[in-house]
N, C-alpha and C positions, 0 to 999 in steps of 0.2 A: 591886551599885550600886542602892540603893533611892532613891526621891525624896528622903528625908531626907539621905542621904549625898551625893547629887548636889547638893543645895542648899548643903550645907556646903562641899564642894569647889569648886563654881562660884563661890560668894561669896568664899571664901578666895583663889582665883586672881584674881578681880576686884579685890580690895583689894591683893593682892600686886603686881599689875602697875600698877594705878591709883595706889596710894600710892607705888609704886616710881618712877613717872615724876615725881611731884611731888618726891620726895626727890632725884632726879637733877638736877632743875632748880634747887631752892632751897637745897640744902645746900652747904656750902663744900667746895671741892677735889674735886668730882665732875667727871667728863669732860663731863657735860651741863650744868654749872652755868650759870645765867642764859640758858638757851636759849629761854625764853619760853613764852607762852600757847599758841601753835600746837602746840608739842611736848606740852604738858600735855593739851590737848584731844584730840590725836591718840592719845596714849598711853592715855587713858581709853577712847576709842572702841575701840581694839584690845584693851584689857583686857576690855571687854564681849564682843567677838568671841570671844576665847579661852574665856571663861566660858560663853558660850552653846553653843559647839561641844562643850564637856565635858558640861554639865548638860542641854542641850536634849532629848536623846532619852529622858532618865530622869525629869525633873521638870517639863519645860516651860521650864526656866531662868528662873524668876521672879527669883531672886537679889536681891529687893527687896520688902520688906513692902508698899509702895504698890501694886506689881503684884499681889501675892497678894490684898490686900483688894479692890482694884478689880475683879478678875476674879470674885471671890466675889459682890460686889454685882451684877455683871452677870449672875449666874446661870450662869457658865461654869466654876465651880470650887466644890467642896463646902466649906461653912463649917467642917465638922468637921476639915478638913485645914489650916486657916489657922494655928492655933497651932503645929503641927509645922513648917510651912514657915518661919514667922517665927523660931522658936527656932533652926532650922538656919542661917538667914541671919545671925543675930546671932553664933552660934558661929563660922561661917566668917569673918565680918568681923573678929572679934577675933583669930582665928588669922592671917589675912592681914596685919593691922596689926602683929602681933608679928614676923612674918617680915620685913616691910619694915625694922623697927627693927634686927633682927639683921643683915640684909644691909648696911645703911648705918650701922652703929653707929659706925665710925671717923669718918664724916662728920658724924654727930650731935655727936660729941665735939669736932669741929673748928669747929662752927658756934656763934657766940655769940648770934645773934639768936633769942630764945626763940619769937617768933611764927612764924618760918620753920620751926622744928622742929615746932611745933603744926600748921602747915599741911599737913604730911605726913600727919597723922592725920585732921583734920576741917576743916570749912569755917568761914569767918568772912566777914562782910559787908564790902564795900569802904567803904560808908557805912552806919552803924548806924541803921536806922529800922525799927521793928518791923513796921509795916504793909507797907512796900515790900519788906522782906526776906521776909516771909511770902508776899506776892503773887508774888515772883520764884520761890520754890520751888514754889508752887502751880501757876503757869502753865507752868513747865518740865515738871513731872510730868504736867500735863494733856496737853501735846503728846505726851509719851512714851506715855501710855496710850491716848489717842484714836487715835494712829497704830496701835498694836497692835490695837485693836479693829477697825479698818477695813482691816487688811492680812490678816486671817485669819478663818476660821470654825471654828477648832479647838475641840474640846469634850472632856469626859471620857467616853470610852467604852473598850471593850476594844480597839478597832482604830484609834482616832484618837489624835493627839498631845494632850498636856495643853497648854491655852493658856498662853501666857507670852511672854517675849521670844523664846524659841525658835520660836514660831509664825511669826515674820517670816522666819526664817532668820538665820544668824549675821552675814552681811555687811550686809543691809539694816538690822538693828538697830544695827550699829556706825556706819553712816552717820547714823542717826537720833540717836544719842547724841552723835556728833560735831557735828551741826548744832545741837542744843540747847546744847552747850557753847560753840560759837563765837558763837552769836547771843544766848543768854540767860544765859550763865554769868558775865558780868562783874560782876554785882551781888553775888552771894552765893557764887560758886564752884560753883553747880549741884550740890548734893548729890543732889537728885531721888530720894533713896533713904534712908529712915530708918536702915537697918542700915549703909549705907556711912558714915554720919556718927557714929551713936551707938556702934556697936561699937568703931571705932578711937578715939573720944573717951574711952571707958572705959579702953582700953589706954594711952592717953596719960596718964591719971591714975594708972594702976597701975605702969607700967614705970619703972625707975630711970633716966630720961633726964637727962643732965647739964644743970643750969641750965635746967630747963624752966619754961614759963609755966604759969599756972593754965589749967584746961581749959575755961573760959568756959561754965559750966553755965547761966548766965542766958540765953544765946543758944541752948542746945542743943535746946530744944523746937521751934524754928522749922524746922530741917531734918528734924524728925520729923513734926510735925503739918502743915506746909506740903505736903510730898509726899503724905501720906495724904489730905489734903483735895483736892488736885489730881487724884489718881487716882480718888477717889470721884466728883468732879464729871464727869470724863470718862466714868465708867461710867453715871451718871445721864443725861448728855447723849446717850450712845449709845442707851440704852434709850428715851429720849424720841423719838429719830429713827427707831427701828426699827419 
């Protein structure tokens, strides 16, 4: 279990369980159909918990390019390892999204609404406004990273853990993501993770999903650049206060 493999597996599990709860809620004829936002946010929080339990000891459980870039900006992670981590996260996200589709394929086939099927893979704004959508993703990720920085002093050494979501411990970070989802997720669906949105969005475009919608590439940059910006701001803010 190398950091690269840990990030692949951790991110795949994150998307499998996170995308899985969305599928359970929005697709037709599932047992959890129409069970609501509380179920979705809880499912995503617990998905983060499981992913951090798996990847934390080996990679720090970044499972999110915004985390990787932010901790590198903060000087707590080597820039040389950033591309490897992001590649692993993208691979894991695409694997996880494909597994969700295979698991719920019968229910995808039974669902007529194309936007509901797309929602299993990627986020979309409740009200489309470029500035406010970008700000929502930025501020949600700022809260995520700022909390990570102030919950731990982990660093890259031979004896200490790699800083990341795993630095908080699996349960605190699950509560953190749950809080962000409940409080700030109503505007854009709180991607707060470029790989969580872009990887599954690519698979939505590729997979042979019955009667699917377009993958909304005109919006796709917001859940990528918004979280990266929010994470970077959290890192700069932490450095200014230190």
